[in-house]
N, C-alpha and C positions, 0 to 999 in steps of 0.2 A: 218575851217566853214567859212561861207559868212554872210553877212547881211540877216535881215529877208524878208519876204514879207508879203502882207496886207490880212487880212481877206478875202475881195472881192477876192481878185486872187487866194484865195487858195478855196473857194467855187468855181468859173467858173473852177476850175481843171478838165478838160476833160479828164485825163488819167484813166484806168479802177481800180476801187479799189481791191483790193486785198486781201482777208479774208486767215486767216491761223487756221486750226482747228487741236490743237492738243490735246494728253492725252495719257495717260501711255496705256499698251495694258489691251482689255477689259474695257475699259472705255465708251463703247458707242456709237463712234463716226460714225459708220455706221447707227446706228440707226436714230441717231441725224440726219444726212443728209439724210436719206430717208425721214423724217417729214420733213424736209425743203424743200427738193426741190419738195413735193407734195403739195406747197402752190404757188396759180398762180402770188403773187409779187414776186416769186423769178426766174420768166421767164427773160431769157437773161442772165442765170449763167453757166459759163461754171465751171466742175469740175475737178480736177486733185487728182487723189487717188496714193498716195505713198506708192506701198509693197513692203514686204522685202520678198527674197528667190526667187527660178528658177520659183514655183508655185504660181503667183498671184489668190487670192480667195476672198478676200472683195469687189472688182469690182463685182463681180457676183453679189453681194448683195444689191448693190444698184438698185434701179428701173429703175431711168431714164439712161438707158444706148442709149448715142446716140452720134451724132457726136461731141458735146463739152463736154464727158466725158474722160477724156487723164488716161491712166495708168501708171507709171513709175515704173515699176518694176526692173530695176537694180542694186537696190540697198536704202539703206536709203538716204533720199531725203538732209538729214544735212552734207552726204560727197561724196560718189561715183557720185550718180546722179544729180549732182547741172547741170551737162553737158545739163542731157535731162530734166531739169526744164528748162532752159534759151529756150532750141530749143523748146519745147512744147508752151512756150508764145509767141514766136515768131512764131510760127505756127499759130498759134489761133489768131494771129493779124492778119496776113497774109491773111487767110482765112475767116475771117470778111469782113475786107477790099476790098478782091474782090468779096465779096456776094456770097464765098462756101457754108458758113453757115449765121445762123443769126446774126443781133448785137449783140455784148456781151458788158454788160451794169456791170459784175463783175464776178469775178473769186474767186472762193471757193478751195482752197488747202488740204487736208487731208492729214495729215503725216501717216507714221510709227508710236506704241507706242513708239519708242526708237528714235525719233529724238529731235535733238536739234534745238528749232526755231531760235537762231541766224542767223546761215548761210544761212538762205532762205531768213531773211529780209535782209542781207547784199548784195546775189543775186538781191534782187530787188529795190535797192539803189545805189547799186553800177556798177553793168552791163548797158553799155549805152543806150543801144537798149529797153532794158527792164525798165530803169529806165524814159525814156522819155515817156514812153509809159503806164506804169501799176504805182500804187503807193499802196504801205501798208497801207492797212485803220485798220490794229488792227490784235489781236491773244487773240484767244479764246482758250480756254484750259478746256478741259471736264477731270474730276475727279467723279472716281468709288466712290462713296458711301458704298459701301460693302467692299472694298478692300484698302480704300485712304491709310487708316493708317498703315497698315504692308509694305505697297507700298514706302510711302514717308520716311517711316522708312530705308528702305531696297535699294531702286533705288535714286541715285541721279538726274536719267534723269528725273522722276517724280518730284522731288523737283523743278529742272530748269524749268520745263515746267507751273508750276503753279507761281515761282517767276517770269516769263518774260510775264502773262499773261495780258494781258488790263482788262479780264474780266473772269472769272470762272464757267462751266457751271457745276453742282453738280449734277451727273445724279444715277438713282436707288434707287432715296427720299423714291419711294414707297416700295421697301425692306427693310428697315430697320426703330427705332423707332425714334420719336424727340428727345429724348435724346443723342440718338448718330449722328443725324443730325447738333444738336449744338455743341457737342463736335469736330466736324469735320470743322463746319465753324470755331471755334476758331483757332485750329490749321492751318487753311487755311490763317486767318486772321495773325497769327503770320510770315507767310512766303509773304503774299503779301497785306499788311493791306488795300490797294488802289483800290485794284481791287475787283468789285462789284461780290457778288456771288449770281446765280440764281438757284433756287432748279428746278430739272428735276423731271417730274413723267412718268413714262411709255414712255417716249422717247419725250415726247413733250415739246418743248420748244417755249414760244412767237418768231415771228420774232422779234421784237425789240430787243431779247439781241442780235441779228446779225448784228444789223444798229448802225453806228457811234459810233464804239470803241475807235477811237482813240480822239481827243482832237477836232478837227473841225466836224461840222456837213455838209456834201456834198450839202444841200439843205440852206445852208446860215445863218440857224438859231442861233442864240448866243449861242457860246461854253461853254459847263458845267465845268465852271475850276475846280470848288470845286471838282466834282468827278473822272476828269482825273488825278488831282496831288495826292488828295488823303491824303495832308499830316497830314489832323487832324486827319485820322485815324491812320498814322503813327505815331504819337505824341502819341496819346492814348494809340496803343499798344506799344509801347517805355515806357510807364509811367507803364503799367501792368507789361512788365519784369521788371522793376528794383525793384517795389513792391514784386513781385515773386523770386529776388535773396535775395531781404531782408529779407524775409520768411524762404528763405531756409538755412540761414548762419546758421552754429553751434553755439547753444545755443539760436537762435532766438525762440520765443512763437510758439509750432505748427510744429516747423519744423521736415523735417524726423529724421530717426534714423541712416541717413548717410550708406544705400544700394545703390550700384550702380546699375543705370539704364544702358543698352544695347545701343550700340553706336549710336546716330541717325544721317541720311544723313543731314535732315532738321534741327539739331539742330547749325549748323555752320552758317544757314544761317541767319542774322539780316539786319533790316533798321533803317534808321535815319533820321532825317529833318536838314537840315544849313539854316540858314537864314543871309541874310547881311544886315546890316541899313543902308548904304549908297548906292549910284547907283556904279553899277561898271563900269572899266576898260573894254571895250570889249576884247581888245586884251592881256590882260591879264588873263583875264577868260579864254580864247579858248586855251590859254598856258598853262594853269594851267590843264584845262579840258582835252586837250589832253595828257599832262604829266600822267594824271592818267589813260587814256586810255590803254596807251602805255606802263605802266609800270606794270598796277592791271589787264588788260583787262579780262584775265580768271576769275578774281573773282568780276567782274562787273555783275551782273545780270539785273538791271535796273536804270537806272538816269532819273529823270522828275524833270525840273524846269520853273519857271515862273521866269523873271529876269528885274531888273531895270536897265537898260544899260545907262551909263553916255552920255549926248547928244539926247538922243532919249526918246519922250515923251510917246511912245507904250512899253507896256510889250513884252518883246520878251520870246520865248517857245523853248528849248531845250529838250529831250529826247537821249537816247543810250540804246543799248543793247549790253552788253559784250563790244568791242572795236569799234563798229561801233556807229557814230554818225548821227542822222538822219540831213539831212537839216534844220536850224533855219526858225523859224515863227515867224512873231507880230501878235499880237491880235488890233482889231480894236480901241480898248481901252480897258482901267483899268476895271478891274470888280467892280460894284460899293458894294459888299456888304462885308460886315466885314467876314476873316480879308484882302483880298487881298487889303482893299480901302487904306492901308497903304505903298502898292507900295516898299516894301520891298520883298528882291529875295529871295526866297524858292529854297531848290533843296530837292526832295528826292532819297536818295539812297537804293537799296536794295543788298545786296553782299553777299559774300561768305567767310569767315573767310581771311576779310579784320578788320581791326582796323582803327575806324572811326578818331581817332587821325591822321592816317596816312594821309586821307585827305585834315582833318583841315589846316595840317601842308603844303601839296602844295597849295591848295589854298588860305592857307594867305600868302603864300609869293609871290605869282606872283597876286593875285588881288588886294593886297596894302592893307588889311585890312583882320582882322581875321574872320570867319565867326563863328557866333553862334548858341549855341545849344538850339532851345526853351525849350525842355525837360530837360535841367540839372538844 
């Protein structure tokens, strides 16, 4: 991991932003896409649709079928079709450069319902030609309000898509009650507390739901650190989880009768926040984070952090998806609003079947100071 870049450099980044639209089977991604592409503000958007199977169907349902819609139908985008993704992005860029097609202002990739977002993000960051011309702007996950409860409990892919999201689009809200929506919102918050949830009725979603999913605003506005990091939401969720475990202890007042629920794929996903009170040694921290990604990469869903690095007056931003680390960047200044005005380092983890103590031990041994759990 290398040193950061300042906000002005990021704001002037001329690479084409790429949004990843994912979500489990039947979540309504194509409906969202049709509504989105009908908006005049989305002119200049190239669409890549990943279809699984010998006969593609979904791309025929997209109304705007033109020279900037590409179908990747040789397999799931997270595995066999990665080569097709690279070729499609290269071809789009070259055709726009040669003026065969209109200039491309953004790319939206719609994945299959079974896709893992992480390999796509890896391709955008690690393939040299692609990373020099495209940047990952964020991951949006569509969640079907009518079937999410069963899908999250039965399918690991659905859980991963939610946990890796920068924003959650809860679709088909017009088909369920307010009570059901509230229960789903609570469950989604348990998987990804920091991701804003946007309720979608009849497939209509506001354009701002697709804008500025990452930390930085391409227009150069002040980054919303609190929304991006989501550490307060993670802390609140952790406190609720602690209270719930206490309530379920045998003999606790109001505890259940001891019956066993069916195993849930999302039960193994947890989130926590670690803080460092003193400035961090950057080399020690990157060694520790690199070791965590190397050893536990398959259990890491998301890592996001705002760091106080020794010798650097600016806050440094890091984020990771599975074993992939985004290039670090620096904000133009520390946020003036609490709690970030205390200049402490904060790291948010969303993990699967990984003990918090394992992460604490590695970081503590290589950073020269023990991380602190603000919830403990």
